[in-house]
Backbone as CSV, one residue per row, in Angstrom:
resi,resn,N_x,N_y,N_z,CA_x,CA_y,CA_z,C_x,C_y,C_z
1,MET,4.900,16.298,-7.978,3.624,16.987,-7.857,3.154,17.071,-6.406
2,ALA,3.625,16.147,-5.559,3.185,16.149,-4.159,3.561,17.438,-3.445
3,THR,4.607,18.097,-3.908,5.079,19.321,-3.243,4.564,20.597,-3.909
4,ARG,3.725,20.465,-4.909,3.336,21.618,-5.741,2.748,22.771,-4.926
5,ALA,1.689,22.488,-4.157,1.026,23.564,-3.410,1.935,24.132,-2.331
6,MET,2.662,23.253,-1.656,3.566,23.706,-0.603,4.658,24.620,-1.162
7,LEU,5.269,24.216,-2.275,6.343,25.016,-2.848,5.839,26.356,-3.370
8,ALA,4.605,26.385,-3.857,4.048,27.658,-4.332,3.960,28.667,-3.188
9,GLU,3.555,28.195,-2.002,3.484,29.098,-0.850,4.871,29.434,-0.318
10,LEU,5.752,28.440,-0.269,7.115,28.700,0.194,7.831,29.687,-0.713
11,ALA,7.522,29.642,-2.007,8.159,30.567,-2.945,7.868,32.012,-2.571
12,GLN,6.634,32.282,-2.163,6.277,33.648,-1.772,7.020,34.081,-0.510
13,ILE,7.092,33.169,0.469,7.786,33.486,1.722,9.269,33.756,1.466
14,CYS,9.898,32.862,0.704,11.332,32.986,0.471,11.676,34.145,-0.453
15,ALA,10.785,34.467,-1.366,11.014,35.618,-2.236,11.077,36.894,-1.414
16,ALA,10.150,36.998,-0.449,10.129,38.186,0.403,11.360,38.230,1.302
17,GLU,11.741,37.075,1.843,12.872,37.034,2.780,14.200,37.283,2.080
18,CYS,14.362,36.710,0.871,15.646,36.795,0.168,15.714,37.970,-0.809
19,GLY,14.584,38.627,-1.026,14.576,39.753,-1.946,14.827,39.348,-3.383
20,MET,14.272,38.208,-3.785,14.457,37.733,-5.161,13.125,37.242,-5.712
21,GLN,13.055,37.108,-7.003,11.879,36.515,-7.619,12.034,34.997,-7.602
22,VAL,10.979,34.302,-7.152,11.025,32.848,-7.061,9.768,32.282,-7.711
23,GLN,9.957,31.352,-8.619,8.809,30.694,-9.245,9.151,29.235,-9.474
24,PHE,8.291,28.335,-8.958,8.464,26.905,-9.173,7.562,26.441,-10.303
25,GLU,8.085,25.560,-11.124,7.282,24.888,-12.142,7.121,23.438,-11.692
26,SER,5.888,23.019,-11.464,5.636,21.669,-10.966,5.194,20.754,-12.095
27,VAL,5.944,19.677,-12.261,5.617,18.653,-13.263,5.870,17.296,-12.617
28,GLY,5.525,16.230,-13.309,5.806,14.898,-12.793,7.295,14.705,-12.555
29,GLY,7.642,13.891,-11.546,9.036,13.719,-11.168,9.915,13.183,-12.284
30,VAL,9.397,12.250,-13.070,10.178,11.684,-14.175,10.521,12.770,-15.180
31,ASP,9.537,13.609,-15.482,9.723,14.732,-16.402,10.750,15.714,-15.866
32,ALA,10.604,16.061,-14.586,11.501,17.041,-13.978,12.946,16.553,-14.024
33,ALA,13.165,15.296,-13.657,14.527,14.761,-13.661,15.109,14.773,-15.073
34,ARG,14.309,14.399,-16.049,14.784,14.382,-17.439,15.198,15.768,-17.891
35,ARG,14.375,16.770,-17.551,14.665,18.135,-17.999,15.921,18.686,-17.332
36,VAL,16.135,18.330,-16.075,17.367,18.768,-15.405,18.570,18.068,-16.031
37,ARG,18.460,16.764,-16.294,19.549,16.030,-16.960,19.864,16.611,-18.335
38,ASP,18.809,17.097,-19.027,19.002,17.662,-20.362,19.612,19.058,-20.329
39,GLY,19.797,19.607,-19.120,20.492,20.884,-18.991,19.633,22.117,-19.115
40,GLU,18.307,21.965,-18.968,17.471,23.177,-18.984,17.916,24.121,-17.873
41,ALA,17.728,25.395,-18.094,18.307,26.408,-17.210,17.479,26.633,-15.942
42,PHE,17.370,25.593,-15.121,16.739,25.735,-13.815,17.816,26.019,-12.773
43,ASP,17.416,26.710,-11.719,18.350,27.010,-10.635,18.298,25.972,-9.532
44,VAL,17.084,25.544,-9.172,16.877,24.606,-8.071,15.926,23.513,-8.537
45,VAL,16.145,22.297,-8.072,15.214,21.206,-8.343,14.852,20.543,-7.023
46,VAL,13.568,20.196,-6.868,13.080,19.486,-5.680,12.437,18.192,-6.154
47,LEU,12.978,17.065,-5.682,12.490,15.747,-6.083,12.663,14.779,-4.921
48,ALA,12.158,13.573,-5.094,12.421,12.533,-4.106,13.931,12.360,-3.968
49,ALA,14.368,12.028,-2.748,15.800,12.004,-2.441,16.592,11.116,-3.401
50,ASP,16.058,9.942,-3.748,16.817,9.049,-4.627,16.969,9.633,-6.022
51,ALA,15.956,10.408,-6.472,16.055,11.050,-7.790,17.123,12.148,-7.776
52,ILE,17.197,12.895,-6.674,18.247,13.917,-6.545,19.621,13.248,-6.541
53,ASP,19.760,12.141,-5.826,21.048,11.443,-5.770,21.478,10.976,-7.160
54,LYS,20.525,10.543,-7.975,20.857,10.120,-9.341,21.299,11.311,-10.187
55,LEU,20.663,12.460,-9.977,21.060,13.666,-10.718,22.449,14.139,-10.294
56,ILE,22.766,13.973,-9.011,24.115,14.310,-8.540,25.133,13.381,-9.195
57,ALA,24.820,12.085,-9.225,25.729,11.116,-9.843,25.928,11.394,-11.327
58,ALA,24.881,11.945,-11.970,24.962,12.254,-13.404,25.642,13.599,-13.669
59,GLY,25.987,14.321,-12.607,26.638,15.622,-12.778,25.679,16.742,-13.110
60,SER,24.389,16.545,-12.836,23.383,17.563,-13.178,22.995,18.437,-11.992
61,VAL,23.345,17.999,-10.778,23.071,18.757,-9.556,24.355,18.807,-8.742
62,LEU,24.646,19.958,-8.139,25.866,20.125,-7.345,25.802,19.239,-6.100
63,HIS,26.815,18.412,-5.916,26.778,17.402,-4.840,26.737,18.022,-3.454
64,ASP,27.324,19.208,-3.281,27.365,19.829,-1.948,26.166,20.739,-1.684
65,SER,25.174,20.715,-2.573,23.999,21.583,-2.410,22.780,20.818,-1.929
66,ARG,22.908,19.513,-1.735,21.776,18.629,-1.411,21.264,18.904,-0.002
67,VAL,19.952,19.228,0.114,19.334,19.499,1.417,17.959,18.816,1.463
68,ASP,17.739,17.963,2.469,16.424,17.355,2.657,15.449,18.411,3.179
69,LEU,14.235,18.438,2.609,13.247,19.451,2.989,12.100,18.885,3.822
70,VAL,11.440,17.839,3.324,10.257,17.303,4.006,10.192,15.791,3.835
71,VAL,9.426,15.159,4.730,9.064,13.758,4.542,7.552,13.696,4.398
72,SER,7.097,12.815,3.521,5.689,12.752,3.169,5.201,11.307,3.229
73,LYS,4.105,11.076,3.963,3.556,9.728,4.091,2.500,9.478,3.013
74,THR,2.427,8.214,2.600,1.393,7.789,1.656,0.190,7.268,2.437
75,VAL,-0.993,7.625,1.979,-2.229,7.180,2.620,-3.065,6.371,1.632
76,VAL,-4.098,5.717,2.170,-5.044,4.966,1.345,-6.335,5.759,1.274
77,ALA,-6.931,5.841,0.101,-8.161,6.614,-0.066,-9.127,5.871,-0.973
78,ALA,-10.372,6.357,-0.978,-11.425,5.751,-1.798,-12.397,6.843,-2.215
79,PRO,-13.241,6.583,-3.201,-14.292,7.554,-3.527,-15.173,7.786,-2.302
80,ALA,-15.566,9.019,-2.077,-16.379,9.352,-0.900,-17.715,8.620,-0.915
81,ALA,-18.205,8.286,-2.100,-19.521,7.647,-2.208,-19.494,6.165,-1.839
82,ARG,-18.299,5.565,-1.790,-18.210,4.145,-1.465,-18.142,3.941,0.043
83,PRO,-18.689,2.859,0.558,-18.581,2.582,2.001,-17.116,2.456,2.397
84,PRO,-16.721,2.979,3.550,-15.321,2.871,3.976,-14.935,1.424,4.245
85,VAL,-13.672,1.108,4.005,-13.162,-0.232,4.281,-12.030,-0.135,5.296
86,ASP,-11.786,-1.230,5.976,-10.761,-1.281,7.015,-9.376,-1.392,6.393
87,VAL,-8.483,-0.474,6.760,-7.089,-0.556,6.310,-6.158,-0.392,7.507
88,SER,-6.643,-0.728,8.694,-5.920,-0.432,9.929,-4.788,-1.396,10.233
89,SER,-4.705,-2.503,9.535,-3.623,-3.464,9.736,-3.149,-3.946,8.381
90,GLU,-1.980,-4.583,8.348,-1.468,-5.083,7.076,-2.417,-6.121,6.486
91,GLN,-2.953,-6.984,7.321,-3.887,-8.006,6.841,-5.150,-7.373,6.264
92,ALA,-5.670,-6.336,6.963,-6.881,-5.665,6.489,-6.621,-4.938,5.171
93,LEU,-5.466,-4.290,5.068,-5.134,-3.572,3.840,-4.984,-4.543,2.673
94,ARG,-4.333,-5.660,2.909,-4.164,-6.665,1.847,-5.530,-7.152,1.357
95,LYS,-6.453,-7.381,2.300,-7.803,-7.823,1.925,-8.514,-6.740,1.115
96,ALA,-8.367,-5.462,1.549,-9.003,-4.357,0.831,-8.500,-4.282,-0.603
97,VAL,-7.200,-4.500,-0.785,-6.609,-4.478,-2.126,-7.164,-5.633,-2.971
98,LEU,-7.229,-6.814,-2.403,-7.720,-7.969,-3.151,-9.204,-7.846,-3.486
99,ASP,-9.955,-7.143,-2.638,-11.390,-6.973,-2.870,-11.708,-5.834,-3.836
100,ALA,-10.775,-4.900,-4.019,-11.050,-3.706,-4.825,-11.119,-4.043,-6.314
101,PRO,-12.157,-3.574,-7.015,-12.245,-3.842,-8.455,-11.207,-3.076,-9.266
102,THR,-10.793,-1.909,-8.756,-9.774,-1.103,-9.428,-8.926,-0.417,-8.367
103,ILE,-7.630,-0.273,-8.650,-6.677,0.264,-7.670,-5.833,1.340,-8.346
104,GLY,-5.901,2.563,-7.834,-5.149,3.666,-8.409,-3.819,3.869,-7.715
105,TYR,-2.788,4.190,-8.504,-1.473,4.500,-7.937,-0.764,5.472,-8.863
106,SER,0.298,6.092,-8.374,0.920,7.185,-9.113,2.142,6.731,-9.902
107,THR,2.654,7.638,-10.726,3.895,7.394,-11.460,5.107,7.748,-10.615
108,GLY,4.878,8.402,-9.466,5.972,8.876,-8.631,6.513,7.819,-7.684
109,PRO,7.304,8.261,-6.697,7.937,7.310,-5.775,6.943,6.496,-4.961
110,SER,5.790,7.099,-4.624,4.804,6.330,-3.859,4.244,5.197,-4.701
111,GLY,4.057,5.435,-5.994,3.551,4.395,-6.884,4.532,3.243,-7.028
112,THR,5.809,3.573,-7.136,6.840,2.535,-7.210,6.830,1.686,-5.949
113,ALA,6.658,2.332,-4.794,6.634,1.614,-3.519,5.382,0.751,-3.393
114,VAL,4.253,1.216,-3.933,3.022,0.413,-3.903,3.213,-0.871,-4.693
115,VAL,3.794,-0.768,-5.874,4.052,-1.963,-6.688,4.958,-2.926,-5.926
116,ALA,5.988,-2.390,-5.264,6.895,-3.239,-4.488,6.149,-3.941,-3.348
117,LEU,5.194,-3.233,-2.731,4.399,-3.823,-1.650,3.536,-4.965,-2.183
118,LEU,2.890,-4.757,-3.317,2.062,-5.803,-3.916,2.904,-7.021,-4.282
119,GLN,4.116,-6.775,-4.748,5.005,-7.886,-5.086,5.429,-8.632,-3.822
120,ARG,5.689,-7.883,-2.750,6.079,-8.535,-1.497,4.952,-9.413,-0.964
121,TRP,3.729,-8.960,-1.135,2.571,-9.745,-0.709,2.322,-10.949,-1.621
122,GLY,2.927,-10.945,-2.806,2.687,-12.023,-3.756,1.368,-11.905,-4.491
123,VAL,0.813,-10.674,-4.568,-0.498,-10.504,-5.208,-0.425,-9.624,-6.462
124,PHE,0.764,-9.214,-6.844,0.865,-8.293,-7.976,0.225,-8.884,-9.232
125,ASP,0.540,-10.128,-9.540,-0.027,-10.749,-10.747,-1.533,-10.938,-10.636
126,VAL,-2.030,-11.112,-9.404,-3.470,-11.284,-9.184,-4.221,-9.996,-9.513
127,VAL,-3.643,-8.839,-9.120,-4.356,-7.561,-9.279,-3.847,-6.740,-10.458
128,ARG,-2.876,-7.248,-11.189,-2.248,-6.465,-12.265,-3.267,-5.821,-13.198
129,GLU,-4.279,-6.586,-13.620,-5.259,-6.073,-14.575,-6.188,-5.037,-13.951
130,ARG,-6.176,-4.931,-12.632,-7.034,-3.954,-11.944,-6.290,-2.673,-11.578
131,LEU,-5.001,-2.633,-11.835,-4.207,-1.453,-11.489,-4.432,-0.344,-12.511
132,VAL,-4.638,0.865,-11.998,-4.839,2.043,-12.848,-3.800,3.077,-12.447
133,GLN,-2.834,3.313,-13.319,-1.788,4.289,-13.008,-2.207,5.666,-13.492
134,ALA,-2.205,6.627,-12.586,-2.551,8.004,-12.954,-1.490,8.553,-13.908
135,PRO,-1.870,9.262,-14.962,-0.871,9.873,-15.845,0.010,10.835,-15.061
136,ALA,1.213,11.053,-15.538,2.135,11.973,-14.868,1.464,13.333,-14.670
137,GLY,1.551,13.848,-13.448,0.965,15.149,-13.148,-0.490,15.109,-12.738
138,VAL,-1.110,13.929,-12.782,-2.522,13.785,-12.402,-2.591,13.082,-11.052
139,PRO,-3.236,13.677,-10.043,-3.325,13.026,-8.739,-4.234,11.806,-8.774
140,VAL,-3.882,10.800,-7.970,-4.710,9.605,-7.864,-6.111,9.972,-7.387
141,GLY,-6.208,11.037,-6.578,-7.507,11.488,-6.099,-8.486,11.790,-7.220
142,ARG,-7.977,12.235,-8.348,-8.863,12.514,-9.479,-9.454,11.218,-10.024
143,LEU,-8.647,10.166,-10.055,-9.166,8.861,-10.488,-10.273,8.401,-9.548
144,LEU,-10.069,8.604,-8.244,-11.061,8.197,-7.257,-12.336,9.014,-7.413
145,ALA,-12.200,10.326,-7.524,-13.366,11.205,-7.610,-14.178,10.953,-8.870
146,GLN,-13.500,10.527,-9.932,-14.180,10.289,-11.212,-14.628,8.843,-11.374
147,GLY,-14.427,8.034,-10.319,-14.883,6.651,-10.375,-14.011,5.729,-11.192
148,GLN,-12.800,6.151,-11.523,-11.901,5.297,-12.307,-11.116,4.332,-11.429
149,ALA,-11.133,4.563,-10.115,-10.478,3.660,-9.171,-11.328,3.582,-7.913
150,ALA,-11.388,2.375,-7.327,-12.175,2.171,-6.114,-11.331,2.277,-4.859
151,LEU,-10.018,2.146,-5.030,-9.065,2.276,-3.927,-7.825,2.946,-4.499
152,GLY,-7.215,3.811,-3.723,-6.060,4.529,-4.255,-5.007,4.782,-3.208
153,PHE,-3.765,4.866,-3.671,-2.615,5.152,-2.810,-1.939,6.421,-3.308
154,GLN,-1.768,7.383,-2.404,-1.004,8.566,-2.778,-0.603,9.336,-1.526
155,GLN,0.324,10.254,-1.720,0.791,11.046,-0.589,-0.310,11.995,-0.109
156,THR,-0.315,12.225,1.196,-1.361,13.017,1.841,-1.584,14.347,1.139
157,SER,-0.502,15.044,0.817,-0.609,16.399,0.270,-1.393,16.442,-1.030
158,GLU,-1.367,15.359,-1.804,-2.042,15.356,-3.103,-3.526,15.003,-2.994
159,LEU,-3.952,14.607,-1.800,-5.360,14.270,-1.594,-6.084,15.309,-0.758
160,MET,-5.327,16.193,-0.120,-5.947,17.204,0.745,-6.812,18.163,-0.065
161,GLY,-8.026,18.382,0.403,-8.900,19.368,-0.226,-9.627,18.885,-1.453
162,LEU,-9.435,17.633,-1.858,-10.127,17.130,-3.039,-11.545,16.703,-2.667
163,THR,-12.520,17.151,-3.435,-13.899,16.729,-3.196,-14.114,15.356,-3.820
164,GLY,-15.019,14.598,-3.213,-15.350,13.290,-3.741,-14.375,12.202,-3.350
165,VAL,-13.469,12.512,-2.386,-12.451,11.548,-1.978,-12.496,11.380,-0.467
166,ARG,-12.421,10.137,-0.006,-12.374,9.847,1.423,-11.013,9.206,1.744
167,VAL,-10.250,9.846,2.641,-8.991,9.249,3.100,-9.323,8.201,4.153
168,LEU,-8.907,6.963,3.912,-9.219,5.853,4.819,-8.204,5.748,5.949
169,GLY,-6.993,6.228,5.707,-5.980,6.208,6.750,-4.586,6.056,6.181
170,GLU,-3.589,6.232,7.060,-2.207,6.006,6.664,-1.978,4.513,6.476
171,LEU,-0.949,4.166,5.721,-0.608,2.759,5.580,-0.207,2.213,6.951
172,PRO,-0.689,1.038,7.308,-0.450,0.503,8.650,0.996,0.064,8.867
173,ALA,1.307,-0.246,10.120,2.647,-0.695,10.489,3.078,-1.874,9.621
174,GLY,4.299,-1.803,9.136,4.827,-2.845,8.262,4.644,-2.552,6.792
175,CYS,3.802,-1.562,6.474,3.518,-1.222,5.070,3.806,0.255,4.772
176,GLU,4.363,0.968,5.724,4.515,2.416,5.562,5.306,2.758,4.299
177,ILE,4.837,3.795,3.609,5.553,4.338,2.455,5.814,5.810,2.754
178,VAL,7.067,6.146,2.951,7.450,7.516,3.296,8.432,8.013,2.240
179,THR,8.142,9.170,1.666,9.009,9.776,0.656,9.709,10.989,1.242
180,ARG,11.012,11.065,1.052,11.800,12.218,1.495,12.059,13.111,0.286
181,PHE,11.606,14.349,0.356,11.830,15.283,-0.744,13.037,16.169,-0.440
182,THR,13.872,16.324,-1.451,15.184,16.944,-1.296,15.379,17.996,-2.378
183,ALA,16.101,19.043,-2.030,16.405,20.105,-2.985,17.885,20.099,-3.325
184,GLY,18.199,20.590,-4.518,19.591,20.721,-4.924,19.732,21.826,-5.953
185,VAL,20.937,22.358,-6.062,21.219,23.407,-7.050,21.599,22.744,-8.369
186,CYS,20.946,23.167,-9.426,21.215,22.592,-10.745,22.562,23.074,-11.286
187,MET,23.298,22.174,-11.903,24.585,22.534,-12.490,24.412,23.638,-13.541
188,ALA,23.247,23.673,-14.193,23.015,24.657,-15.256,22.685,26.047,-14.724
189,SER,22.518,26.181,-13.413,22.132,27.473,-12.845,23.213,28.533,-13.058
190,LEU,22.770,29.718,-13.424,23.678,30.868,-13.533,23.609,31.740,-12.288
191,GLN,22.833,31.293,-11.290,22.655,32.052,-10.043,22.831,31.104,-8.847
192,GLN,23.945,30.439,-8.790,24.118,29.376,-7.807,24.121,29.892,-6.368
193,GLN,24.656,31.071,-6.138,24.639,31.618,-4.781,23.211,31.913,-4.335
194,ALA,22.440,32.521,-5.219,21.037,32.803,-4.907,20.256,31.501,-4.736
195,ALA,20.577,30.494,-5.535,19.893,29.203,-5.434,20.163,28.564,-4.073
196,ARG,21.380,28.661,-3.588,21.715,28.118,-2.268,20.960,28.870,-1.175
197,ALA,20.830,30.195,-1.325,20.086,30.990,-0.341,18.611,30.582,-0.331
198,LEU,18.065,30.300,-1.496,16.676,29.866,-1.581,16.486,28.529,-0.868
199,ILE,17.381,27.584,-1.105,17.265,26.273,-0.457,17.372,26.411,1.058
200,ALA,18.254,27.280,1.523,18.378,27.507,2.971,17.068,28.024,3.546
201,CYS,16.394,28.881,2.811,15.099,29.400,3.255,14.053,28.288,3.255
202,LEU,14.044,27.461,2.216,13.078,26.369,2.119,13.213,25.389,3.284
203,ALA,14.432,25.267,3.805,14.696,24.317,4.885,14.657,24.953,6.268
204,SER,14.393,26.244,6.361,14.492,26.955,7.639,13.349,26.586,8.583
205,PRO,13.572,26.712,9.892,12.547,26.371,10.883,11.249,27.163,10.720
206,GLN,11.314,28.348,10.156,10.111,29.166,10.022,9.103,28.575,9.032
207,THR,9.521,27.586,8.277,8.619,26.972,7.295,7.903,25.743,7.842
208,THR,8.181,25.378,9.097,7.646,24.136,9.662,6.123,24.096,9.652
209,ALA,5.480,25.156,10.133,4.015,25.173,10.224,3.380,25.023,8.848
210,LEU,3.942,25.678,7.865,3.384,25.599,6.504,3.521,24.180,5.953
211,LYS,4.661,23.559,6.198,4.864,22.184,5.720,3.853,21.238,6.344
212,ARG,3.611,21.409,7.637,2.647,20.545,8.300,1.228,20.805,7.807
213,ALA,0.926,22.053,7.467,-0.389,22.378,6.939,-0.646,21.686,5.606
214,HIS,0.430,21.299,4.934,0.300,20.596,3.653,0.493,19.089,3.814
215,GLY,0.398,18.592,5.049,0.443,17.157,5.288,1.826,16.561,5.275
216,MET,2.845,17.380,5.478,4.222,16.882,5.483,4.918,17.280,6.782
217,GLU,6.063,16.665,7.037,6.871,16.986,8.198,8.247,17.459,7.734
218,PRO,8.834,18.426,8.443,10.190,18.834,8.087,11.141,17.651,8.146
219,ALA,12.094,17.612,7.220,13.049,16.491,7.196,14.077,16.629,8.312
């Protein structure tokens, strides 16, 4: 879901450049991977790099079609109505987490990394009952805006433009969570040449400004 808005705009650019119809369907990453594994007739899939690698290993994505597109950083956010808290250092972030009555995180790769961070700190069991996982396809920002979480972790692109949400900052040194999003041609595609042309367009230098406008960097 972190790439949803970006891919919608890239689809228009690449459709015009390649002279083809392009439409992305954005769903939660777990759902997307399952549907590709089940052989649904998609041409291209864009997921976190490790998910693409698993699909390649399963024979669901062509191994020589793998192309990294963007890298995306995870940030810390809170409801706009709450006073801002310090997250500028690992110690400050750990304190903010321990002080928060509720903590939102995603079902995607950033959420998995947040859980790993809490475990590394040795506080996962302390805050377990305060963790609120956003349903697949629902941004953590919605939990924050609706008061269901007092602190939240999610990728920048999924928090941009949301009302009622205050971004407190990127995760500090030693705690960074960076997701690499990668594209691949689905084995079930009946248009593999066109799919490869689309991926080449998605990765082209002309898309750099648009990717940055969505809070991501070219891979």
